[in-house]
C-alpha positions as CSV (number, residue, x, y, z in Angstrom):
1,M,-3.5,-24.7,52.8
2,R,-2.4,-26.7,49.8
3,I,-0.4,-30.0,50.0
4,D,1.5,-32.2,47.7
5,V,1.2,-35.9,48.3
6,H,3.8,-37.9,46.5
7,F,2.9,-41.6,46.0
8,T,3.5,-44.8,44.2
9,D,0.6,-45.1,41.7
10,R,-1.9,-47.9,42.4
11,V,-5.6,-48.3,42.0
12,G,-7.7,-46.5,44.7
13,I,-4.8,-44.6,46.3
14,A,-6.3,-41.2,45.6
15,Q,-9.6,-42.2,47.1
16,E,-7.8,-43.4,50.3
17,I,-5.9,-40.1,50.6
18,L,-9.0,-38.0,50.3
19,A,-10.7,-40.3,52.8
20,A,-8.0,-39.4,55.3
21,L,-8.9,-35.8,55.0
22,A,-12.6,-36.5,55.1
23,S,-12.2,-38.4,58.4
24,R,-11.0,-35.2,60.0
25,A,-13.9,-33.1,58.5
26,L,-11.5,-31.2,56.3
27,N,-13.4,-29.7,53.3
28,V,-11.5,-30.1,50.0
29,S,-12.0,-27.2,47.5
30,A,-9.7,-28.4,44.7
31,V,-7.9,-31.6,43.7
32,E,-5.4,-32.2,40.9
33,V,-4.1,-35.7,40.2
34,E,-0.9,-35.9,38.2
35,P,0.7,-39.3,39.1
36,P,2.9,-39.7,41.0
37,H,1.4,-36.6,42.8
38,I,-2.0,-35.6,44.1
39,Y,-2.4,-31.9,44.8
40,I,-5.0,-30.9,47.3
41,E,-6.4,-27.6,48.4
42,A,-8.2,-27.6,51.8
43,P,-9.0,-24.0,53.0
44,A,-9.4,-25.0,56.7
45,L,-6.2,-27.0,56.9
46,G,-3.7,-25.2,59.2
47,A,-0.1,-25.9,60.1
48,Q,-1.1,-27.9,63.3
49,D,-3.7,-29.8,61.3
50,L,-1.0,-30.7,58.7
51,A,1.3,-32.1,61.4
52,A,-1.5,-34.2,62.8
53,L,-2.6,-35.3,59.2
54,R,0.9,-36.2,58.0
55,E,1.1,-39.5,60.0
56,P,-2.2,-40.9,58.8
57,L,-1.4,-40.0,55.2
58,L,2.0,-41.7,55.4
59,R,0.3,-44.9,56.7
60,V,-1.7,-45.1,53.4
61,S,0.1,-47.8,51.4
62,G,2.2,-46.2,48.6
63,V,2.3,-42.6,50.0
64,L,6.0,-41.5,50.0
65,S,5.8,-37.9,51.3
66,V,3.5,-35.1,52.3
67,A,4.7,-31.5,51.8
68,E,3.1,-28.0,51.9
69,L,2.5,-26.4,48.5
70,E,2.3,-22.7,47.6
71,M,0.0,-23.0,44.6
72,L,-1.7,-25.9,42.7
73,P,0.1,-26.5,39.4
74,G,-3.1,-26.1,37.4
75,A,-3.9,-22.8,39.1
76,R,-0.3,-21.6,38.4
77,R,-0.6,-22.5,34.8
78,R,-3.9,-20.6,34.5
79,L,-2.3,-17.6,36.2
80,Y,0.6,-17.5,33.8
81,L,-1.6,-18.3,30.8
82,D,-3.9,-15.4,31.7
83,A,-0.9,-13.1,32.1
84,L,0.6,-14.3,28.8
85,M,-2.7,-13.7,26.9
86,A,-3.1,-10.3,28.5
87,S,0.4,-9.3,27.4
88,L,-0.1,-10.1,23.8
89,T,-0.7,-7.0,21.8
90,D,-2.2,-8.9,18.8
91,P,-5.8,-10.0,19.2
92,V,-6.1,-13.8,19.9
93,L,-9.3,-15.9,19.8
94,A,-9.7,-19.5,20.7
95,V,-12.7,-21.2,19.0
96,D,-14.2,-24.7,19.2
97,G,-14.7,-27.1,16.3
98,H,-17.8,-25.2,15.2
99,G,-16.1,-21.8,15.1
100,V,-17.6,-20.5,18.4
101,V,-15.4,-18.3,20.6
102,V,-14.3,-20.0,23.8
103,L,-11.6,-17.6,25.0
104,A,-10.2,-14.2,24.0
105,N,-7.4,-12.0,25.2
106,A,-7.7,-8.3,26.1
107,A,-6.7,-7.1,22.7
108,A,-9.4,-9.2,21.0
109,V,-12.0,-8.0,23.5
110,A,-11.0,-4.4,22.6
111,V,-11.3,-5.0,18.9
112,C,-14.6,-6.8,19.1
113,G,-16.0,-4.0,21.4
114,M,-17.8,-6.2,23.9
115,P,-17.1,-7.7,27.3
116,E,-15.2,-11.1,27.4
117,A,-18.2,-12.8,29.0
118,E,-20.4,-11.6,26.1
119,L,-17.8,-12.4,23.5
120,A,-17.5,-16.1,24.6
121,G,-20.2,-18.1,22.9
122,R,-20.3,-15.8,19.8
123,S,-19.9,-17.4,16.4
124,L,-16.9,-16.4,14.3
125,R,-19.5,-15.7,11.6
126,E,-21.1,-13.0,13.7
127,L,-17.8,-11.3,14.3
128,T,-16.5,-11.4,10.7
129,G,-19.8,-11.5,8.8
130,D,-18.1,-14.2,6.6
131,Q,-19.9,-17.6,6.7
132,A,-17.5,-19.0,4.0
133,L,-14.6,-18.4,6.4
134,V,-16.2,-20.4,9.2
135,D,-17.2,-23.2,6.7
136,A,-13.6,-23.4,5.4
137,L,-12.2,-23.4,8.9
138,V,-14.4,-26.4,9.9
139,A,-14.0,-28.2,6.6
140,Q,-10.2,-27.9,6.5
141,G,-9.6,-28.8,10.1
142,A,-8.6,-25.3,11.1
143,R,-5.7,-25.4,8.6
144,L,-6.3,-22.2,6.7
145,P,-3.6,-20.2,4.9
146,V,-3.1,-16.7,6.1
147,S,-6.2,-14.8,5.0
148,E,-7.7,-11.3,5.6
149,V,-10.8,-10.8,7.8
150,Q,-12.6,-7.7,9.0
151,I,-13.6,-7.5,12.7
152,G,-14.9,-4.4,14.4
153,G,-14.5,-2.3,11.3
154,Q,-10.8,-3.2,11.1
155,R,-8.9,-5.4,8.7
156,F,-6.6,-8.1,10.0
157,L,-4.5,-10.9,8.6
158,M,-5.7,-14.0,10.4
159,E,-3.3,-16.9,11.2
160,T,-4.8,-20.2,12.4
161,V,-3.3,-23.0,14.5
162,A,-5.4,-26.2,15.0
163,L,-6.1,-27.6,18.4
164,H,-6.4,-31.4,18.8
165,D,-7.9,-33.5,21.5
166,A,-6.4,-36.6,23.1
167,G,-7.5,-38.7,20.2
168,G,-5.9,-36.5,17.6
169,H,-9.2,-35.0,16.4
170,V,-9.5,-31.3,15.7
171,A,-11.2,-29.7,18.7
172,G,-10.9,-26.1,17.6
173,A,-8.3,-23.5,16.7
174,V,-6.4,-20.5,18.0
175,L,-6.8,-17.5,15.7
176,T,-4.2,-14.7,15.8
177,L,-5.1,-11.4,14.2
178,H,-2.3,-9.2,12.8
179,A,-3.1,-5.6,12.0
180,P,-1.2,-4.4,8.8
181,Q,0.5,-1.6,10.7
182,R,1.8,-4.0,13.4
183,L,3.1,-6.3,10.7
184,G,4.7,-3.3,9.1
185,E,6.5,-2.4,12.3
186,R,7.9,-5.9,12.7
187,I,9.0,-6.3,9.1
188,S,10.6,-2.9,9.1
189,A,12.4,-3.6,12.3
190,L,13.9,-6.8,10.7
191,Q,14.7,-5.2,7.3
192,N,16.2,-2.0,8.7
193,H,18.0,-3.5,11.7
194,G,21.3,-1.7,12.1
195,A,20.3,1.1,9.6
196,G,22.1,4.3,10.8
197,G,21.1,7.9,10.9
198,F,23.2,10.8,9.6
199,D,26.3,9.3,11.1
200,A,26.1,6.5,8.5
201,I,26.6,9.1,5.7
202,L,30.4,9.1,5.3
203,G,32.5,12.0,4.3
204,Q,33.8,15.3,5.6
205,S,33.9,17.4,2.4
206,P,32.2,20.8,2.5
207,A,29.5,19.4,0.1
208,I,28.7,16.5,2.4
209,R,28.7,18.6,5.6
210,A,26.3,21.1,3.9
211,L,24.1,18.2,2.7
212,K,23.9,16.8,6.3
213,Q,22.9,20.1,7.8
214,R,20.2,20.7,5.2
215,A,18.9,17.1,5.5
216,M,18.7,17.3,9.3
217,R,16.5,20.3,9.1
218,M,14.3,18.7,6.4
219,A,14.0,15.5,8.5
220,Q,12.0,17.4,11.1
221,V,9.5,18.7,8.6
222,D,6.6,16.3,7.9
223,A,6.3,17.0,4.2
224,P,7.2,15.1,1.0
225,L,10.9,15.1,0.2
226,L,12.5,14.6,-3.3
227,I,16.2,13.5,-3.3
228,R,18.0,14.0,-6.6
229,G,21.3,12.5,-7.4
230,E,23.2,10.2,-9.8
231,T,23.1,6.5,-9.3
232,G,25.3,5.2,-6.5
233,T,25.3,8.5,-4.5
234,G,23.4,7.0,-1.5
235,K,19.9,8.3,-2.0
236,E,18.3,5.5,0.1
237,L,20.9,6.0,2.8
238,V,19.9,9.6,3.0
239,A,16.3,8.7,3.0
240,Q,16.8,6.3,5.9
241,A,18.8,9.0,7.8
242,C,15.9,11.5,7.3
243,H,13.4,8.9,8.7
244,A,15.7,8.1,11.7
245,G,16.0,11.8,12.4
246,S,12.2,12.5,12.1
247,P,9.3,12.3,14.6
248,R,8.3,9.1,12.7
249,R,11.6,7.3,13.7
250,D,9.8,4.7,15.8
251,Q,7.4,3.8,13.0
252,P,8.0,1.6,9.9
253,F,10.3,2.5,7.0
254,F,9.8,0.7,3.7
255,A,11.4,1.2,0.3
256,L,10.1,0.4,-3.2
257,N,12.2,0.6,-6.3
258,C,9.8,1.8,-9.0
259,A,12.2,0.7,-11.8
260,A,12.5,-2.9,-10.6
261,L,8.9,-4.0,-11.0
262,P,6.4,-4.1,-13.9
263,E,3.4,-1.8,-13.6
264,S,0.9,-4.4,-12.4
265,L,3.2,-5.9,-9.8
266,A,4.3,-2.4,-8.6
267,E,0.7,-1.4,-8.2
268,S,-0.3,-4.4,-6.0
269,E,3.0,-4.0,-4.0
270,L,2.3,-0.4,-3.3
271,F,-1.5,-0.3,-2.9
272,G,-2.3,-4.0,-2.0
273,Y,-5.1,-5.9,-3.6
274,A,-8.6,-7.1,-2.7
275,S,-9.9,-10.7,-2.6
276,G,-10.2,-12.1,-6.0
277,A,-8.5,-9.2,-7.7
278,F,-6.6,-11.5,-10.0
279,T,-5.8,-15.2,-10.5
280,G,-3.5,-16.4,-7.7
281,A,-4.5,-13.6,-5.3
282,L,-4.6,-14.6,-1.6
283,R,-8.1,-15.2,-0.1
284,G,-9.2,-12.0,1.5
285,G,-6.6,-9.9,-0.3
286,R,-3.3,-8.5,0.9
287,P,-2.2,-5.1,2.3
288,G,0.3,-3.1,0.3
289,L,3.3,-1.1,1.5
290,L,1.1,2.0,2.2
291,E,-0.9,0.1,4.8
292,L,2.2,-1.6,6.2
293,T,3.9,1.8,6.5
294,D,1.0,3.6,8.2
295,G,2.4,6.1,10.6
296,G,5.9,5.8,9.1
297,T,7.9,6.7,6.0
298,L,7.7,5.2,2.4
299,F,10.7,5.7,0.2
300,L,10.0,5.5,-3.6
301,D,13.3,5.0,-5.3
302,E,13.6,5.9,-9.0
303,V,10.2,7.6,-9.0
304,G,10.9,8.9,-12.5
305,E,10.4,5.3,-13.8
306,M,6.8,5.1,-12.6
307,S,4.2,4.6,-15.3
308,P,1.6,7.3,-16.0
309,Y,-1.1,5.2,-14.5
310,L,0.7,4.7,-11.2
311,Q,1.6,8.4,-11.2
312,A,-2.1,9.2,-11.2
313,K,-2.8,6.8,-8.3
314,L,0.1,8.2,-6.3
315,L,-1.0,11.8,-7.0
316,R,-4.4,11.0,-5.5
317,F,-2.9,9.5,-2.4
318,L,-0.6,12.5,-1.9
319,N,-3.6,14.8,-2.2
320,D,-5.6,13.4,0.7
321,G,-3.9,10.3,2.0
322,S,-6.6,7.9,0.6
323,F,-6.2,5.1,-2.0
324,R,-8.0,2.0,-3.2
325,R,-6.6,-1.5,-3.4
326,V,-6.3,-3.2,-6.7
327,G,-9.8,-4.7,-7.3
328,G,-11.1,-3.0,-4.1
329,E,-14.4,-1.2,-3.8
330,R,-13.7,1.1,-0.9
331,D,-11.2,3.8,0.0
332,L,-8.6,3.3,2.7
333,K,-6.8,6.2,4.5
334,V,-3.3,6.1,6.0
335,N,-0.8,8.5,7.4
336,V,2.5,8.1,5.5
337,R,5.3,10.5,4.7
338,V,6.7,10.0,1.1
339,I,10.3,10.4,0.4
340,S,11.2,9.9,-3.3
341,A,14.4,9.8,-5.3
342,T,15.5,9.9,-8.9
343,H,18.6,10.2,-11.0
344,R,16.5,11.5,-13.9
345,A,15.9,15.1,-14.9
346,L,12.2,15.2,-13.9
347,D,11.8,18.8,-15.3
348,D,12.8,17.5,-18.7
349,M,10.5,14.6,-18.4
350,V,7.6,17.0,-17.5
351,A,8.5,19.0,-20.7
352,S,8.4,15.8,-22.8
353,G,5.1,14.6,-21.2
354,A,6.7,11.5,-19.6
355,F,6.1,12.8,-16.0
356,R,3.1,14.6,-14.5
357,Q,3.8,18.2,-13.5
358,D,1.2,18.1,-10.8
359,L,2.9,15.0,-9.3
360,L,6.3,16.7,-9.4
361,F,4.8,19.7,-7.5
362,R,3.5,17.3,-4.8
363,L,6.8,15.3,-4.5
364,D,9.1,18.3,-4.7
365,V,8.0,20.2,-1.6
366,L,11.4,19.7,0.0
367,Q,14.5,18.9,-2.0
368,L,18.0,17.5,-1.5
369,N,20.6,17.3,-4.2
370,L,23.3,14.7,-3.6
371,P,26.7,15.7,-5.0
372,P,28.5,13.1,-7.2
373,L,31.7,11.6,-5.9
374,R,33.8,13.4,-8.5
375,E,32.7,16.8,-7.0
376,R,33.8,15.8,-3.5
377,T,37.2,14.2,-4.3
378,E,38.3,15.0,-0.7
379,D,36.1,12.0,0.4
380,I,37.5,9.4,-2.1
381,L,40.5,8.2,-0.1
382,P,38.8,8.3,3.3
383,L,35.8,6.4,1.9
384,A,38.2,3.9,0.2
385,Q,39.9,3.3,3.6
386,V,36.6,2.6,5.3
387,F,35.4,0.2,2.5
388,L,38.9,-1.5,2.6
389,E,38.5,-2.2,6.4
390,R,35.0,-3.5,5.9
391,A,35.9,-5.7,3.0
392,C,38.8,-7.3,4.9
393,A,36.6,-8.0,7.9
394,Q,33.8,-9.4,5.6
395,T,36.2,-11.7,3.7
396,G,38.1,-12.8,6.9
397,R,41.5,-11.7,5.6
398,P,44.2,-9.7,7.4
399,K,44.0,-6.0,7.1
400,A,45.4,-4.6,3.9
401,R,46.3,-1.1,2.8
402,L,46.3,0.8,-0.5
403,S,49.5,1.6,-2.3
404,R,50.3,5.3,-3.1
405,A,49.8,4.5,-6.8
406,A,46.4,2.9,-6.1
407,G,45.3,6.0,-4.2
408,E,46.3,8.2,-7.1
409,A,44.4,5.9,-9.5
410,L,41.3,6.2,-7.3
411,M,41.6,10.0,-7.3
412,A,41.9,10.0,-11.1
413,N,38.9,7.8,-11.8
414,P,35.7,9.7,-12.9
415,W,33.4,7.4,-10.7
416,H,30.4,7.4,-12.9
417,G,28.9,4.9,-10.4
418,N,29.9,7.1,-7.5
419,V,30.2,5.7,-3.9
420,R,28.6,2.4,-4.9
421,Q,31.2,1.9,-7.6
422,L,34.0,2.8,-5.3
423,Q,32.8,0.3,-2.7
424,N,32.5,-2.4,-5.4
425,V,36.0,-1.7,-6.7
426,I,37.5,-2.0,-3.2
427,F,35.6,-5.2,-2.4
428,R,36.6,-6.8,-5.7
429,A,40.3,-5.9,-5.1
430,V,40.3,-7.3,-1.6
431,T,38.6,-10.5,-2.8
432,M,40.9,-11.1,-5.7
433,S,44.2,-10.0,-4.2
434,E,46.2,-11.9,-1.6
435,S,48.8,-9.2,-1.1
436,P,48.8,-7.0,2.0
437,V,49.1,-4.0,-0.2
438,I,46.4,-3.3,-2.8
439,D,48.0,-1.9,-5.9
440,V,46.6,-0.3,-9.1
441,A,46.3,-3.6,-11.0
442,A,44.1,-5.1,-8.3
443,L,41.7,-2.3,-8.6
444,E,40.8,-3.2,-12.2
445,L,39.8,0.4,-13.0
446,A,38.9,0.3,-16.7
447,G,37.8,3.9,-16.7
448,A,40.9,5.4,-15.0
449,D,42.8,6.3,-18.1
450,V,44.2,9.6,-16.7
451,S,48.0,9.3,-16.4
452,V,49.2,9.0,-12.9
453,V,51.0,12.2,-11.7
454,P,54.4,11.6,-10.2
455,V,54.5,12.1,-6.4
456,A,56.9,14.6,-5.0
457,A,59.7,13.2,-2.9
458,E,59.0,15.2,0.2
459,E,56.5,13.8,2.7
460,V,53.1,15.5,2.9
461,G,52.0,16.4,6.4
462,T,48.2,15.7,6.1
463,L,45.7,13.9,3.9
464,D,44.2,17.3,2.8
465,E,47.6,18.4,1.6
466,A,48.2,15.2,-0.3
467,V,44.8,15.4,-2.0
468,G,45.3,19.1,-2.8
469,G,48.7,18.5,-4.2
470,F,47.5,15.7,-6.4
471,E,44.6,17.8,-7.7
472,R,46.8,20.8,-8.5
473,A,49.3,18.7,-10.3
474,L,46.6,16.9,-12.3
475,L,45.0,20.2,-13.4
476,E,48.4,21.7,-14.3
477,R,49.1,18.6,-16.4
478,L,45.8,18.7,-18.3
479,L,45.3,22.4,-18.8
480,P,47.5,22.7,-21.9
481,E,45.6,20.0,-23.7
482,Y,42.2,21.2,-22.4
483,P,42.5,25.0,-22.1
484,S,38.9,25.8,-21.1
485,T,37.0,24.9,-18.0
486,R,34.3,23.3,-20.0
487,K,36.7,21.0,-21.9
488,L,38.5,20.2,-18.7
489,A,35.3,19.4,-16.9
490,E,34.2,17.1,-19.8
491,R,37.6,15.3,-19.8
492,L,37.4,14.6,-16.1
493,G,33.7,13.8,-16.0
494,T,32.6,16.5,-13.6
495,S,30.8,19.8,-13.7
496,H,32.0,23.1,-15.1
497,S,31.4,24.8,-11.7
498,A,33.5,22.2,-9.9
499,I,36.5,22.7,-12.2
500,A,36.2,26.5,-12.0
501,A,36.1,26.3,-8.2
502,R,39.3,24.2,-8.1
503,L,41.1,26.4,-10.6
504,R,40.4,29.4,-8.4
505,R,41.5,27.5,-5.3
506,Y,44.9,26.7,-6.8
507,G,45.4,30.0,-8.6
508,L,45.3,28.4,-12.1
509,K,44.1,30.2,-15.2
510,T,42.8,28.8,-18.5
């Protein structure tokens, strides 16, 4: 049985309490003194014994109460601490002030490949093979920046927290080891929180429905995918949807814009770097996106902007999944699916020598072509309505609506920036206008120089009828001035095939 004796603290009271148990020949196996309590474990103490013992204990000067206890507080803390350490998926080591292992959780035991009893007492130098690390840990009072170490043949980023004794002196440290892949999973979860699948791709036009069907099939195939499309068409959105619909959906997803970084920075960002690779490099090096994405999907946006040197390194990785860090001396191997995207004509770049043909073959195993917004005009007004609702909610203003003239202006605009430009135009209009009705002037469409077609007086039954009527009237108005499909396509900023299809749909002839 375990008992809790509540007392008023004074010198010698704990000794008198224990003497009361000893006078009854009760063996005490554990004692914890935390004034104003003393916790006692006496295995032979039963309920009847406690009833007989309570009165003598209460006669001890200062004792306030005696109660039965389920578990000693120290034992409870150890139980929960052991459970907490066992539940941690990251390896954790506790070392003393000389870098010798004192405690380790189950994950650390598995990484080190030896029983916990054998692991305790081992020097950190034996585990890492890095004496300089131990020296720095001791010299800097266990206050090291995050650095890379190798234990059990695996690389980890090590985070240190100093432990202090009652006098404030450093008594050791807790070392937490983060595997690059585990870090990648957590960072990806934060960055891509709320990222949708194919439902996030808005639009019900035939072109978008066909795109979704094709993308869903390609998402299931574990092969490189190349997404082609103009700027603003949603290439990263489609890439995220393909990842979410793939067997890798529970693994990391990272994106790298190849046009946004200079060659040296893009190389270290993608492949990582070894210790001492360049001035300012972290001690022990740093993993790149390939290591963080291990098991998941890497999206390379604007891959056509990649330098010839990086093209060669990427080609080698695509061939066998291996790469070498910047300044590194050994090859690393990861399992990553690459989805790339470009708005450039890569075939023309190959012809001019600006892009490697063998790399294009490796990237272009599967292919998706995203239609520009001007080729799916059926989606313009529904998209505008969605963006309008989002912008009103984001800016905290009452719901607004588009005027009929504003809708016509949106339909007439060529949208060289595609869906992104449409979203920006709507957001700007909502931000700058206080009117509940968004009119043409609020849209600030500098590129919409096509005259607005008068609207028929009769009411149109559906949105498709309204869009179709507007398209037909617009084409009839422009055909006399632009009598060929090519001239008309150039005037409206769309493709020859898109204009030809619409002329056939409305029975118009050039």
